[in-house]
C-alpha positions as a printed Julia matrix, in Angstrom:
593×3 Matrix{Float64}:
   0.03   0.0     0.02
   1.44   3.49   -0.87
   2.56   5.53    2.23
   0.0    8.29    1.35
  -2.8    5.84    1.46
  -1.44   4.41    4.76
  -1.38   7.87    6.17
  -5.08   8.5     5.11
  -6.01   5.35    6.84
  -4.3    6.28   10.17
  -6.68   6.58   13.1
  -7.73  10.16   14.11
  -5.52  11.95   16.73
  -7.05  11.81   20.32
  -7.8   15.23   21.61
  -5.18  16.2    24.33
  -6.4   16.69   27.97
  -2.97  17.46   29.57
  -3.69  21.12   30.15
  -7.09  20.4    31.66
  -5.62  17.77   34.05
  -2.91  20.27   34.97
  -5.68  22.84   35.67
  -7.5   20.4    37.93
  -4.25  19.73   39.88
  -3.66  23.5    40.23
  -7.17  23.98   41.43
  -6.64  21.19   44.03
  -3.36  22.73   45.09
  -4.98  26.1    45.4
  -7.84  24.58   47.48
  -5.24  22.98   49.72
  -3.32  26.13   50.16
  -6.59  28.02   50.81
  -7.55  25.49   53.47
  -4.15  25.7    55.03
  -4.3   29.55   55.15
  -7.75  29.33   56.62
  -6.59  27.04   59.38
  -3.5   29.31   60.08
  -5.82  32.31   60.31
  -8.23  30.55   62.55
  -5.34  29.68   64.88
  -4.2   33.3    64.75
  -7.67  34.62   65.63
  -7.9   32.12   68.49
  -4.53  33.04   69.89
  -5.35  36.74   69.68
  -8.6   36.28   71.42
  -7.03  34.16   74.19
  -4.2   36.7    74.61
  -6.64  39.6    74.71
  -8.93  38.16   77.4
  -6.02  36.83   79.43
  -4.39  40.37   79.43
  -7.64  42.01   80.34
  -8.3   39.54   83.22
  -4.73  40.08   84.47
  -5.08  43.88   84.34
  -8.41  43.64   86.23
  -6.74  41.29   88.82
  -3.98  43.86   89.49
  -6.39  46.76   89.78
  -8.86  44.97   92.06
  -6.08  43.49   94.24
  -4.54  46.88   94.77
  -7.89  48.43   95.59
  -8.76  45.6    98.09
  -5.31  45.72   99.71
  -5.78  49.47  100.52
  -9.28  48.91  101.96
  -8.07  45.68  103.77
  -5.21  47.61  105.51
  -7.53  50.33  106.54
 -10.12  47.82  108.06
  -7.26  45.91  109.77
  -5.99  49.08  111.42
  -9.55  50.08  112.3
 -10.27  46.62  113.83
  -7.08  46.91  115.96
  -7.84  50.53  117.2
 -11.54  50.5   117.82
 -13.36  49.39  120.85
 -17.18  49.24  120.07
 -18.01  50.24  123.61
 -16.01  53.48  123.45
 -16.49  54.39  119.79
 -16.2   57.01  118.5
 -12.82  58.01  119.96
 -11.49  61.29  118.72
  -7.84  60.37  118.08
  -8.77  57.11  116.29
 -11.44  58.88  114.27
  -8.94  61.59  112.97
  -6.33  59.01  112.11
  -8.9   56.85  110.22
 -10.35  59.87  108.39
  -6.9   60.83  107.07
  -6.55  57.26  105.83
 -10.07  57.28  104.24
  -9.05  60.36  102.19
  -6.42  58.23  100.38
  -9.16  55.8    99.22
 -11.67  57.91   97.16
 -13.73  54.79   96.11
 -14.63  53.96   99.65
 -18.01  55.38  100.89
 -17.02  55.05  104.51
 -17.38  52.54  107.33
 -19.47  51.75  110.4
 -18.8   49.94  113.58
 -21.17  47.35  115.18
 -21.13  45.63  118.53
 -21.11  41.91  118.99
 -24.92  42.0   119.1
 -25.01  43.72  115.73
 -26.06  47.2   116.88
 -24.35  49.99  114.91
 -22.65  52.68  117.08
 -21.17  56.07  116.37
 -22.68  56.98  112.99
 -20.63  56.58  109.67
 -17.01  57.54  109.36
 -16.26  59.07  105.9
 -13.47  61.14  104.3
 -15.16  64.35  105.41
 -15.27  63.08  109.14
 -17.77  61.42  111.33
 -21.31  61.77  109.86
 -24.36  61.24  112.07
 -26.46  58.32  110.91
 -29.32  56.52  112.52
 -28.31  53.53  114.5
 -29.52  50.37  112.91
 -29.1   46.72  113.67
 -26.63  44.76  111.47
 -27.25  41.41  113.2
 -29.31  40.28  110.13
 -26.48  41.14  107.72
 -24.54  38.23  106.25
 -21.17  39.53  107.01
 -21.91  40.18  110.67
 -23.32  36.63  111.11
 -20.21  35.29  109.45
 -17.83  36.99  111.78
 -19.99  36.1   114.85
 -20.15  32.42  113.92
 -16.57  32.06  112.75
 -14.46  34.3   115.25
 -11.33  32.36  114.25
 -11.31  33.97  110.82
  -9.56  37.38  111.35
  -9.29  38.02  107.56
 -11.2   40.36  105.26
 -14.59  39.15  104.46
 -16.26  40.2   101.17
 -19.95  40.11  101.68
 -22.93  39.62   99.31
 -24.01  42.86   97.48
 -26.73  44.72   99.57
 -28.85  47.84   99.42
 -27.6   50.44  101.99
 -30.18  51.16  104.59
 -28.93  54.81  104.74
 -29.38  55.97  101.21
 -30.66  52.93   99.14
 -27.51  52.6    97.05
 -26.34  49.15   96.07
 -23.08  48.42   97.79
 -20.58  45.6    98.54
 -19.71  45.24  102.15
 -16.09  44.59  103.17
 -15.59  43.8   106.8
 -13.29  42.48  109.63
 -13.99  41.15  113.01
 -13.06  43.19  116.11
 -11.27  40.7   118.43
 -10.08  41.77  121.9
  -6.83  40.64  123.51
  -8.54  37.5   124.97
  -9.54  36.36  121.51
 -13.23  37.25  122.02
 -15.55  38.58  119.36
 -16.38  42.19  120.18
 -17.97  43.39  117.01
 -17.39  44.19  113.36
 -16.06  47.13  111.36
 -17.57  47.31  107.91
 -16.72  49.41  104.8
 -18.92  49.68  101.79
 -17.98  50.2    98.15
 -20.51  51.5    95.61
 -21.09  48.81   92.93
 -21.15  51.58   90.3
 -17.58  52.5    91.2
 -16.45  48.89   90.65
 -18.53  48.78   87.46
 -16.29  51.66   86.08
 -13.19  49.68   86.83
 -14.65  46.51   85.3
 -15.82  48.33   82.19
 -12.27  49.17   81.35
 -11.74  45.42   80.68
 -14.9   45.02   78.62
 -14.33  43.93   75.02
 -18.06  43.77   74.02
 -21.4   43.43   75.74
 -21.79  39.81   74.67
 -18.44  38.87   76.15
 -19.1   40.56   79.5
 -16.65  41.17   82.41
 -17.35  39.82   85.88
 -16.14  39.95   89.48
 -17.48  37.07   91.53
 -16.8   35.33   94.82
 -15.42  31.85   94.71
 -18.71  30.46   95.91
 -20.32  31.84   92.68
 -21.97  35.0    93.98
 -21.59  37.79   91.34
 -20.43  41.06   92.76
 -20.18  43.05   89.62
 -21.2   42.24   86.12
 -20.8   44.57   83.03
 -23.3   44.89   81.33
 -26.34  44.14   83.42
 -24.81  44.94   86.96
 -28.19  45.95   88.43
 -29.84  42.78   87.15
 -27.1   40.2    88.1
 -25.28  41.65   91.07
 -25.82  39.41   94.1
 -27.03  36.46   92.12
 -25.27  33.05   91.98
 -23.41  31.83   88.92
 -22.51  28.5    90.62
 -24.06  26.54   87.66
 -21.68  28.25   85.17
 -18.98  25.93   83.68
 -16.4   28.34   85.03
 -17.13  27.2    88.61
 -18.09  23.61   87.84
 -15.38  22.68   85.28
 -12.55  25.18   85.08
 -11.78  26.61   88.62
 -11.56  23.22   90.32
  -8.65  22.38   87.95
  -6.84  25.6    87.6
  -7.01  28.97   89.55
  -6.32  30.92   86.43
  -6.51  30.22   82.72
  -8.7   30.32   79.58
 -12.13  28.78   79.27
 -14.59  28.04   76.49
 -18.26  27.71   77.25
 -21.7   28.92   76.6
 -22.78  31.51   79.11
 -25.65  30.45   81.32
 -26.99  34.02   81.49
 -27.31  34.93   77.83
 -26.54  31.58   76.05
 -23.6   33.12   74.08
 -20.66  30.9    73.23
 -17.41  32.75   74.25
 -13.76  32.62   75.18
 -13.16  33.74   78.77
  -9.95  34.62   80.51
 -10.2   34.1    84.28
  -7.93  34.77   87.31
  -8.29  33.97   90.87
  -6.95  36.72   93.22
  -3.91  35.66   95.21
  -5.02  37.08   98.59
  -8.76  37.26   98.34
 -11.56  34.76   97.53
 -12.5   36.41   94.29
 -12.28  35.49   90.63
 -12.34  38.01   87.76
 -13.18  37.21   84.13
 -13.02  38.98   80.79
 -14.71  37.41   77.75
 -15.21  37.76   74.03
 -17.86  36.02   72.04
 -16.89  33.38   69.51
 -18.56  35.4    66.76
 -16.39  38.46   67.35
 -13.25  36.46   67.88
 -13.53  34.67   64.61
 -15.07  37.56   62.51
 -11.79  38.06   60.48
 -11.5   34.37   59.86
 -15.06  34.05   58.41
 -14.52  37.08   56.14
 -11.23  35.68   54.87
 -12.77  32.22   54.26
 -15.4   33.88   52.15
 -12.95  35.83   50.11
 -10.74  32.71   49.7
 -13.79  30.86   48.35
 -14.54  33.54   45.77
 -10.81  33.59   44.67
 -10.72  29.78   44.4
 -13.94  29.72   42.23
 -12.58  32.42   40.0
  -9.23  30.72   39.71
 -11.05  27.45   38.81
 -13.14  29.06   36.05
 -10.05  30.92   34.59
  -7.93  27.85   34.73
 -10.56  25.77   33.02
 -10.96  28.19   30.23
  -7.3   28.64   29.68
  -6.61  24.88   29.88
  -9.39  24.22   27.24
  -7.77  26.72   24.9
  -4.35  25.3    25.34
  -5.63  21.77   24.69
  -7.37  23.01   21.54
  -4.17  24.61   20.33
  -2.18  21.52   21.13
  -4.61  19.48   19.06
  -4.39  21.89   16.22
  -0.5   21.83   16.35
  -0.62  17.93   16.36
  -2.77  17.96   13.25
  -0.46  20.4    11.46
   2.61  18.19   12.5
   0.85  15.09   11.13
   0.13  16.88    7.8
   3.81  18.04    7.62
   4.98  14.61    8.32
   2.71  12.96    5.74
   3.91  15.52    3.24
   7.52  14.94    3.97
   6.94  11.15    3.78
   5.26  11.46    0.39
   8.16  13.66   -0.85
  10.71  11.18    0.36
   8.95   8.34   -1.29
   8.69  10.23   -4.61
  12.4   11.13   -4.43
  13.44   7.67   -3.57
  11.45   6.33   -6.47
  12.9    8.75   -8.83
  16.36   7.96   -7.5
  15.81   4.26   -8.11
  14.85   5.05  -11.66
  17.98   7.11  -12.23
  20.11   4.42  -10.71
  18.63   1.78  -12.97
  19.09   3.93  -16.04
  22.45   5.58  -15.3
  24.06   3.41  -12.58
  27.38   2.97  -14.49
  27.67   6.31  -16.19
  26.31   8.57  -13.42
  27.33   6.82  -10.25
  29.22   9.69   -8.77
  26.62  12.2    -9.9
  23.97  10.11   -8.3
  25.88  10.06   -5.02
  26.19  13.86   -5.06
  22.52  14.1    -5.85
  21.67  12.07   -2.79
  23.81  14.29   -0.68
  22.07  17.49   -1.98
  18.75  15.83   -1.65
  19.24  14.9     2.01
  20.49  18.41    2.83
  17.39  19.89    1.1
  15.11  17.68    3.13
  16.87  18.46    6.4
  16.62  22.18    5.67
  12.98  21.79    4.77
  12.29  19.92    8.03
  14.19  22.51   10.08
  12.3   25.34    8.45
   9.11  23.56    9.14
   9.84  22.99   12.75
  10.97  26.65   13.2
   7.8   27.91   11.57
   5.66  25.4    13.58
   7.32  26.67   16.9
   6.85  30.4    15.89
   3.22  29.69   14.97
   2.46  27.79   18.06
   3.99  30.51   20.33
   2.01  33.14   18.49
  -1.18  31.08   18.83
  -0.52  30.59   22.57
   0.05  34.35   22.98
  -3.44  35.33   21.63
  -5.58  33.3    24.19
  -3.28  34.33   26.96
  -3.91  38.05   26.15
  -7.73  37.26   26.24
  -7.29  35.51   29.74
  -5.37  38.64   30.95
  -8.27  40.9    29.87
 -10.79  38.49   31.68
  -8.7   38.49   34.75
  -8.42  42.34   34.75
 -12.3   42.39   34.55
 -12.5   39.88   37.4
 -10.22  42.16   39.56
 -12.42  45.2    38.86
 -15.44  43.18   39.93
 -13.96  41.7    43.11
 -11.83  44.46   44.17
  -7.98  44.64   44.83
  -7.86  41.15   46.34
  -4.32  39.94   46.9
  -4.95  36.35   45.62
  -6.77  37.5    42.48
  -3.91  40.09   41.91
  -1.4   37.26   42.26
  -3.12  35.17   39.46
  -3.22  38.36   37.24
   0.45  38.91   37.87
   1.14  35.24   36.91
  -0.6   35.74   33.57
   1.32  38.94   32.91
   4.52  37.11   33.58
   3.6   34.23   31.22
   2.81  36.86   28.49
   6.28  38.5    28.95
   7.96  35.21   28.68
   6.05  34.4    25.43
   7.12  37.82   24.07
  10.68  37.12   24.92
  10.47  33.71   23.16
   8.94  35.32   20.06
  11.74  38.0    19.91
  14.35  35.38   20.37
  12.87  33.19   17.63
  12.63  36.27   15.24
  16.3   37.15   15.84
  17.5   33.61   15.17
  15.46  33.24   11.85
  16.57  36.72   10.43
  19.47  38.57   12.21
  18.82  42.31   12.03
  20.76  44.49    9.55
  21.84  47.62   11.42
  20.86  51.05   10.07
  23.77  53.21   11.02
  22.98  56.9    11.69
  24.12  59.62   14.12
  22.39  59.15   17.44
  22.24  61.4    20.45
  22.94  59.22   23.4
  20.96  61.42   25.84
  17.72  60.91   23.78
  18.19  57.08   23.63
  19.02  56.79   27.36
  16.04  59.23   28.24
  13.54  57.16   26.47
  14.69  53.89   28.19
  14.6   55.61   31.61
  11.1   56.88   30.94
   9.96  53.39   29.93
  11.36  51.66   33.03
  10.67  54.43   35.47
   7.42  52.71   36.62
   9.13  49.35   37.2
  11.82  51.04   39.4
   9.27  52.99   41.31
   7.2   49.81   42.1
  10.26  48.39   43.8
  11.04  51.66   45.58
  14.38  52.17   43.59
  15.99  55.45   42.45
  16.57  55.32   38.56
  18.78  58.17   37.53
  20.92  59.26   34.58
  23.79  61.69   34.08
  22.94  63.97   31.19
  25.33  63.88   28.19
  25.85  65.69   24.86
  27.8   62.76   23.29
  26.64  61.48   19.81
  27.67  58.27   18.14
  27.22  56.52   14.75
  25.09  53.4    15.37
  21.76  51.8    14.97
  19.37  53.63   17.43
  16.84  50.72   17.68
  19.51  48.09   18.51
  21.15  50.46   21.04
  17.78  51.09   22.61
  17.16  47.35   22.84
  20.56  46.72   24.49
  20.07  49.39   27.07
  16.43  48.37   27.83
  17.61  44.8    28.59
  20.58  45.96   30.69
  18.63  48.48   32.79
  15.62  46.18   33.22
  18.06  43.48   34.47
  19.67  46.01   36.93
  16.19  46.87   38.34
  15.29  43.22   38.55
  18.18  42.13   40.56
  18.31  45.22   42.81
  16.37  45.17   46.11
  17.29  48.5    47.56
  19.27  51.56   46.48
  18.99  52.35   42.78
  20.35  52.32   39.25
  22.56  54.94   37.6
  23.08  55.3    33.84
  25.93  57.44   32.52
  28.44  57.83   29.6
  32.27  58.17   29.49
  34.47  59.27   26.53
  37.36  56.95   25.65
  39.99  57.41   22.84
  38.04  56.71   19.68
  35.11  55.1    21.64
  32.17  56.01   23.95
  31.44  53.89   26.96
  27.82  53.61   28.25
  27.66  52.26   31.88
  24.7   50.96   33.9
  25.58  50.87   37.67
  23.39  49.18   40.26
  23.43  48.5    44.0
  22.01  44.92   43.56
  23.16  41.57   44.62
  26.25  41.41   42.44
  27.45  38.43   40.35
  30.02  35.71   41.54
  33.07  35.68   39.4
  32.61  31.99   38.42
  29.22  32.82   36.78
  29.99  35.94   34.83
  30.4   33.99   31.56
  27.36  31.74   32.27
  24.78  34.65   32.46
  25.38  35.36   28.79
  24.21  31.91   27.77
  20.63  31.35   26.65
  18.13  30.24   29.38
  20.56  30.86   32.23
  19.73  33.01   35.28
  21.41  33.7    38.66
  18.13  33.16   40.5
  16.86  29.96   38.98
  15.4   28.92   42.3
  13.35  32.1    42.66
  10.77  32.23   39.9
   8.29  35.07   39.9
   6.86  37.97   38.07
  10.12  39.89   38.15
  12.2   37.13   36.62
  12.52  36.2    32.89
  13.76  32.96   31.27
  17.43  33.92   30.8
  17.32  35.28   27.29
  18.02  39.02   27.95
  21.75  39.02   28.22
  22.17  36.54   25.3
  20.09  38.98   23.13
  22.26  41.89   24.31
  25.44  40.04   23.42
  24.09  39.18   19.93
  22.98  42.81   19.3
  26.49  44.06   20.41
  28.09  41.69   17.83
  25.85  43.09   15.13
  26.8   46.67   16.09
  30.51  45.87   16.62
  30.28  46.94   20.19
  32.03  45.46   23.13
  30.19  44.55   26.38
  32.1   44.61   29.75
  31.05  43.54   33.23
  32.4   44.4    36.68
  30.77  43.18   39.89
  31.26  42.85   43.65
  28.85  40.35   45.26
  26.63  41.91   47.74
  27.4   45.53   46.64
  26.38  45.74   42.94
  27.44  45.45   39.3
  28.44  47.69   36.36
  27.54  46.67   32.7
  29.33  48.76   30.14
  28.86  48.93   26.31
  31.71  50.5    24.25
  30.75  51.83   20.78
  32.88  53.45   18.25
  32.77  57.25   18.51
């Protein structure tokens, strides 16, 4: 069967799916990275919330402990000096009044006998104020001291309503014990719950989180918000008292509040010297609000990335299929041509084997060279066409990504995908330029060129790139003129200055000219990373970069300096390199004046 017929009978080419499978893999990787980022952000939000409530609880602990220590010292001194049977004593009253003035949050204190009868009015920072004598025997704190005379410490009572002015107060009391160890009465000071509410409010993150001062038996002394409603009530059923305090005096708790049913994170601390616990909380909703917003944004980015990748992968697969069909046609045509030539050769061999043996051999040699050149041209044209065809859908994808960015806003992940498409487009443009230069080397058009104009145009074109990296891009003005091709010189300087910006992280880039005997030297100075001596020849090779392990939108494929070297050879220019690793590099181009 002839080879052409065999080719016609060949099975159809399967449609490629490589790009689409790659897109699926990239979407899965993107989803995994998004999930990992979400977990990290959740942990960060959780740690921030725990650190916040812990710090607030610690601050409230310090403030309350300091306040109670001042009041306790005053009551301890009063219990040691006062005899209920002889109160008020003028000397003791003056001394205690002076101490009261140093504690502005204390309303004052009263003295009661062992039977619970108040004596001597109320002692305040203004002095002894007359007040009706009332019985305190029914008060919880007096009963506590009477029934437990061995406890000589500060007792923090249940919040009560003052019988003098009806203000809600917290009683702080000590027992008066005589020298024989007998219970002689009580001295009690009161603190307005509104004063403590002001202190507690400083540690309040939000109303749902709440801040609380409570006794260890669960009695709430102060709660913000809702102090009037909850002060004096028991919170013993709260998980704080049933689950956390029995195992640790201070720490972090997570539970649903029994009062309002709000799940929250609570920092709690037990005071070192007093039977109180303070808490500061933040609701779960508030603690993880940033995490929820970020998860929503990540989901939108992932959907957009999946759609864009799917469209791009489908277009790439279609182009790959078209290229395979074209390659098959070229291969079939070459096969037919080789078969025809072989048949003709055999005929010539049969007819002129003896007479034209040498000529036949020469013909074969020329024939093979012609076929090889035809195949090479076909492959070069195929690569150029495929690169151009890939560039068109990539441009379309870039436009769609810009529209997506305008719709979603300046989101970092969407912007990263757009930057990736821009980088891919730049790489394809570099390949196209490289392929064009290899197919048809440029013929220089020599004319008089003002160097200041050429350098100025390049500086203007790359100014935005330098500004984006925070670099200073400067030039030293010059009046020098040379005989050269302006376009090729512009291309050389564009590559050198772009490379200098690309590999400079701080500082800047300076471009200037020096006159040499019979030549002009154009120098590009940078404060970048520098180039090791053993790699200074390597960087002029095709597809070689110093930062091959650091791909990104600011890095090419390693063709720039190769193109510069080729253009210098066309112009008869000499390129020179000096560099100090860690300090910077100087690329210089010398052109005949």
